[in-house]
N, C-alpha and C positions, 0 to 999 in steps of 0.2 A: 647397553642399555637394558634395564631391568624394569619390568612391570609388575606390580602387584595383581594377582588374578582376578582380583575384584574391583579392578580399575577399569574406568572406561575412558578412552581418548577420541579427539575429533578426527574426521576422516582424512584430515591434511596430514596427521602424524602417523598413529598405530591403528590398525584395525580394531574394531569391538571385538573382544575376545570371548568366544564362547566355551569355557573351560570345561573340558572333562576330569574329573578329578584323578582318573586313571591315565590321563595322556601324559607322555614324557617327551614326545617329539612330535612336531607338526610342521611339515614342509608343504609349503604353499605356493603354487606357480613358478616354481624354480626354474631361471633360465641360466644356462651356461654355455659360453660360445668360445671356440678357439681360433684365432685370426692368425692365418697362415699366408703363404706367398700365393696360393691357389684360391684363397677367399675366406669366407668365414664359415666355421665349422660349426652349425648349430646343433651341438651335442645334446643339450637338454632343452627343451621346448616346453615349460609350464607343467614341471612334475609337481603332483600333488599327493602325498600319502602321510599316513599317521603311525606312530608307533606307541603302543600303550604299555604300562608297566606290566613286566612278567611275559610279554610275548615274544616270540621270535616270529619276526617278518622276513620273508624272502623276496629279494628282487631277482626276477627270473627273465630271460629272455636271451637271444642270440648274440653272439659276440658282435660288439660294435654298437650295441642297443643304448648305452649310457649308464650301466649299472655301476661300475667302477667310478664314473665321473660324478655319480650322485654321491657317492660315499667320500670323496675327496673334496667335495663342494660343502658337504656337512663339516667336514674336519677343517676347512679352509685350507687345503691343501693342493688346490688346483695350480699347477705351475704355469707360468708364462710360454706360449701365447695364449694361454686360457684365462678366462676372467667370467666370474659369476656376475650377469648383467641386472638380473631382477629377481624378485620373489622374497620369500622370508623363510627360515629355517628356524621356528621358535622351539627353544629347551626349557622344559619346565624344572627348574633347580630349585634348591632348598637352602635357606640360609641356617646358621647355626642355631638359632632361636626356633626353627621349625617352619619360619614363614616361608610360604611358596610363591616363587617369582618366576616371571618369564623373560627369557632372554632370547632376543633375536641374534643369533650367531654371525649374521652377515654385517650387524651394525656394531657390535661391542668392540673395543680396541684389541689390537694385536697381543699385549700383554694380559689382558683379560682372558682372550681365548687360548692363550698359552697355558693358564691355569686350568682351564677346562680339558683342553686336548691333552690325552693321556692319563688325566684325573679322573674326570667326570666321563668323558667319551674316548674310549680307545678303539684301535683297529688292529686286525690281525692281516698282514698283506699275504697274496696269494703265493709268492715264491719263498719258500723257507730256506733257500740255498743263497738268496740275495739280501735279504732285510738285516739278519744279524750281522753286526759288524766284526768282520773276519779277525781282526787284531787285538781284539779283546775277549776275555773269558766270559763265558755265559753269565755265570756268578755276578761279576762286576757289573755287565749290562743290565741287568735285573736291578741290582742294588743302585744303580745310579738313577733309574727312574722312580726308585723308591726315596732316595735322598731328595730327588727334586721335587716331588709332591706331597710328600707327608711330612708331618711333624712327628719325630719318633720320641719326643720328649718322656711322654707319658710310658711308651712300651719300655724305655730304659729304665724309667723310675721302678715300675712293675718288677722287672727282671732283678733290679739290686733288692727290694723287698723280698721276692722269692729267695734269692741266694740267703738273705739274713734270716729268714725264718728256717731254712735248712740248716743252717749254722747254729741257730738257737737250740735245735732239737739235740745237737750233739754237745752242746756246751754244758758248763756246769760253774757253780759258785760265782765268782766276781766277774768271769768272763761273760757267763750268761746274763749278767746284770747290765753289763757293758753292750752287749748286743742286742738286748731289749730295749734298753735306752736308745740306741742309734735306731732300731726298727720303728720304735714311735716316732722319732723325729722324721723318719723317711716317709712313713704313712701321713704326717702332717701335711706332706708336701704334695699329696695327689691332687688336691684341688688347683693347684698352681705350681707344675713341676718346673725345677729350675734348667736351664739352658744346658745341654750337655756338651761335652767336649766333641771337637772333629773326630777324633779318634773313637769315642764311644759311639757317635752316629755311623761311621763306618762299619763297626762291628756288628752293630743292630740291624743295619741294612743288608749286609751280607747274611746274617742269620735268617732275616725275613726272606731274603731271595731263594734260600734252600727250603723254606717253609712253603713257598709258592710252587717250587719245582716238584715237593712232594705232593702238593693239593692237586697238580695236574698229573699224578701219578707217574712221575719221571722216576725209573729204576735208578737205584744209588744216587739219589739227588745230591749228596754231599759232594761225590766225585764229579758228578757232571756239571756241577757250578764251577770246577776249576779247569773244566775243558775249554777247547775253542770250538767255534761252530763246526769247522771243517771235520771234526773228530767224532761227530754226530751224525745218524742216519736222518733221512728226511722226515720221519714221523718223529723223531726225538727232537730234531730242530723246530718242527711245528708247535710241539708241546712247549718249548722253551720259550716260542713267541707269544703263545697263549698265555703262559705264566707271566711274561713281561707285561702283557697288556691289562692282565687281571690284579695285578701287584697294589693298585691303590685302589681298589673295590670299585670299578667304574660303573655308573648307572647303564650305561649303554656300551656294549661291545659290537664292534662290525667286523664280521669275517668275510674277507674280499677273497673269494675262490679259495678259501683255507683247506680244503682238501683236494683240490683238484690235481696236484703234483704228486699226490700219494697212491699207494696199491689200495685194493678195494678193502682188504682187512685193517690197514693203519686207517683208512677214511673212516670206517664205521666206528673204531675205537674214538677218535677225535670229535666225531659227531655225538656220540654218546657221553663224552667228557664235557662237550660244550653244554649239553641238556643238562647233566648234573651239576655243573657249575652255576648254571644260570638259577637254579633252585638254592644252592647253599648260597650264594652272594646276591640273592634278590634282584637280579640285573636283567635288562632286555637285550635282545641280540637283532642284529640285522644280518641275515646270511644272504650274500651274492652268489648266485649260482646260475648254472644252465642245466642243472640235473635236477629234474622233476622228481626223481627217485628219493633225493636229498630233502626236497621240498616236502613229500609226502610224510617222510619220516621223522622230520624235526621241527617243521615250522607250524605257526598256529595262524598266520596272515600270509597272504600272497600278493605282492604287485607284480603284473606282466608287464613288461617294458618292451617297447618296438620303436626304433629308431628315435630314441630321446623322448618319448611320451608313454606315460601310463595307460594302458589302452584298458586294463581290467584290475580291479582292486577288490579282494573279498577274503573271507576265511578259507582255509586250507579244504576243509570237507566241502564246502560249497562251490569251490572252484574245480575241483576234480568230479563232482557229481553233476554240476550244471553250469559248465562254462558258457559265457554268452558272446564274447568276442570271436569273430572267425579266427583270428591268430591263436587265441589261446586252444580253441578246438583243433586246430591243425598241429600243434605242438603236441598235445595229448593223443592224438590219432596217430602221430609218429612213434609213438613209444611201443616198442615190441612187446608182445604179450605172450607168455608161456603159455596159455591156454587155447591160444589161437595159431594155427599153421596157414601163413600167406606166401605166396610166391614172392611180393615186393611189397616193402613197407610205403605207407602213405607217406607223401612228403609235400612241402608247402612249395610251390613253384616260385622261381625267381630268386632274387638276392636282396639283401638289406640295402636301402638305398643311398646313395652318395648324400652325406649330409650338409654338404656345401650348396648343393641344389636339391633340398628333399622336394617329394612331391606335394603339390598341392593339395588342399583339403585333408582328407584322412591321409596319413602318411603309409598306410598299409593297402591302400586300394589298388595299386598297380599289381598285388598279388592275390587280391581278394576275389573269391569265386562268386560273391554276392555284390560287387559294386557296382555303383549306379553313376549316373553324371553327377548328381548331388554329392556322392562321395569324392570324386575328383575336384571339385568346386569349393566346397565348404567343409571348414573342419568341424566334426562333431563336438557338441557340449559334452561336458562331464555329467553324467547322470546316475542317480541311484535307481536301480531297476528293481532292486527288493532292498530290504533292511540290511545297510553294511556291505551291499554289493554294487559297486560303481563301475561304468563301463563308458568308454569313449567310443560309439559306434552309431551310425545312422540307421543300419539294419542289423539289430542285434537277433541272433538266431536261435536262441532258447537252448535247449539242453542238447549235450552230445548225443545220448542215445537217439534222440529224434532225427539226427542228421547224418547217420550211417548210411 
């Protein structure tokens, strides 16, 4: 389904859209469940978050809070027994004529979603040792993505023109006239390039795969393209996966714990690479992590998740300077500080709840030092405490500094 951004529809079909021209992804009240033998796991319970063009959004929280399920729900890759039950994932797309349309990714056909997945929205998974296919060369795997999603006709024609121009510089006499005539003929096809042969497509895709490996600063890219995943280090495999995800110039890149399995030095290189590529490709990024250091260094917006719920959502500077939700403050207090010497680190008591039978009311209340009877009985509404600073909490506590 695609809606023009200026259109309005009745309440029985689609919501009236308040369009932000910079908005590229709008997730509204997303609910995803997993149906197991033990019961229904309520993995996501009303997740609401937005991504704007050029932003890097972090989804942070403890293991099991729903970060990766959110990413898979966006990509429509939730496997059985999981199922997206409710909500909307509105993707702001552009047609070839520049018309901006809104597509609900949960309502479009699988064929249309397949055109978006990997092309307009790509994902880098957290284990670089698992996701590259071990029996295919790295360059062939990247080239396959390019052949699947991109029309290489114009690229191939432009390469022929460049080759003819080089040949013309060396030619003389009648040969130069023949090349010049052929060059004029090729230039006339630029507005409507002819369909290339399969051999030409395969060669062009492989060449572009090497270009993508160079873009992610892979050393000896042409040689790496001919190697298998097991021949590469963890950092090099991660760069190859990023090259594959970016090969079609996606509008959104999702990095699901993309640096978790890497050592600190390589992690810093990959994070810098993602930020540099975001500017070059004019893309938006969603980073899924439990590392607040990564968030502080690379992200512009943060959504803090707990037990399938976004408990706080704001810009990064605001979150670190004035966290409002007790869970966010607890996470920040638990970070060791080089400037302070303490005998024991602060911790959030208790454990993440079982999502088959999650706590009633606020899901964080069994672990919250400020919880009241209202917290255990009623789920708090999502409120905007400051411009752009959203919180789900009955008793927001104010700044971190005032709570030490």
